[in-house]
C-alpha positions, 0 to 999 in steps of 0.5 A: 140649893142642892140637896145634902147628900145622904151620909153613909153609916158604918155600924160596929156591933158585938151583940143583938143589934137592937140599936142597929135595927133602930137606926136602919128603921129610922133610915127607911122611915126617913126620920134619918137622912142617912143609910147604913151601908155596912155592919161590922162585928167582932163576934161571928154569932152576933144577931145584929149581923143577921139584922143587917143581912135582912135589911140588905146591909153588908154584914162583916165579921172580923175575927180578932184572933186572925190578927197578931195585934190590936193595931192590925185588927183595927186596920182591918176594920178601917179597911172595911169602912173605907171599902164601903165609903163610910162617912160616919162610924156608929158604935152600937153595943160594940164591946171593944175600945176602938183604936187610933187607926179608925179614930184618926181616919174619922176625926170627930166622926165616931159616935158611941151610945151609953146607958147613963147620964155620963160622966156618971156610971160609965163602964159596961154595967151602967144601968145596973150600977145606977139602979143599985145606987138608988138614983131617981134619974138616969138616962142615955148619952150619945158622945164622940168616941175616943181611946178611953171608954165612955169619954168624949164630947157629949152630943145628946143626953136624955133623962130616964126617971126611975119610978118607985117599984121599977125593977132592974129589968123594967129600967133596962127596958125604959133605957133601951127604948130611949136609946132607940129614939135618941141615937137616930136623932143624934146621928141625924144632926150629923147627917144634916151637917148641924154639928161642929166640934173640935173634939172637946166642945160641941156646937149644934146649929139649931137653924 
């Protein structure tokens, strides 16, 4: 039986790239049988681009202001992904909606991570909102991306307990630690071709 070819990952970022780093580290440690081949950012100063360069990964800044429309901007993203022969698109702190130009080119192969147990506390401030609401359990969700923020079929979730005495900063640290474990594990399901989906329902082959 021939070995499964390693999946090629394109990672979209906007900031420091800690999840990108976790994915790169998991790949190098063979906990993830896939390779990050390009990191793309909408922010020129995103530290994640430096993380990519240090790991020998192509680092690309695409300037939104250089394009008249979001559609043209998303086509530019798609062109870079296709140039690097990406199989699976990973949104890792990418703070924009991804357009249909990319989503349609990679059906059910665009992943996003969110720091709550969706559908609860969607949006950009999920950790803070959960903390201020007073929940005792929050968590992390990996899901298929679509054209709406923090929607799409759920691939994996992991709870995080909010302990008495936790500060917001402590909870953020716990959430991020779980993200750095869960995201590579969820990506590995795709790398091992264990996920099948119609975009709404997910089936994971546990064999």
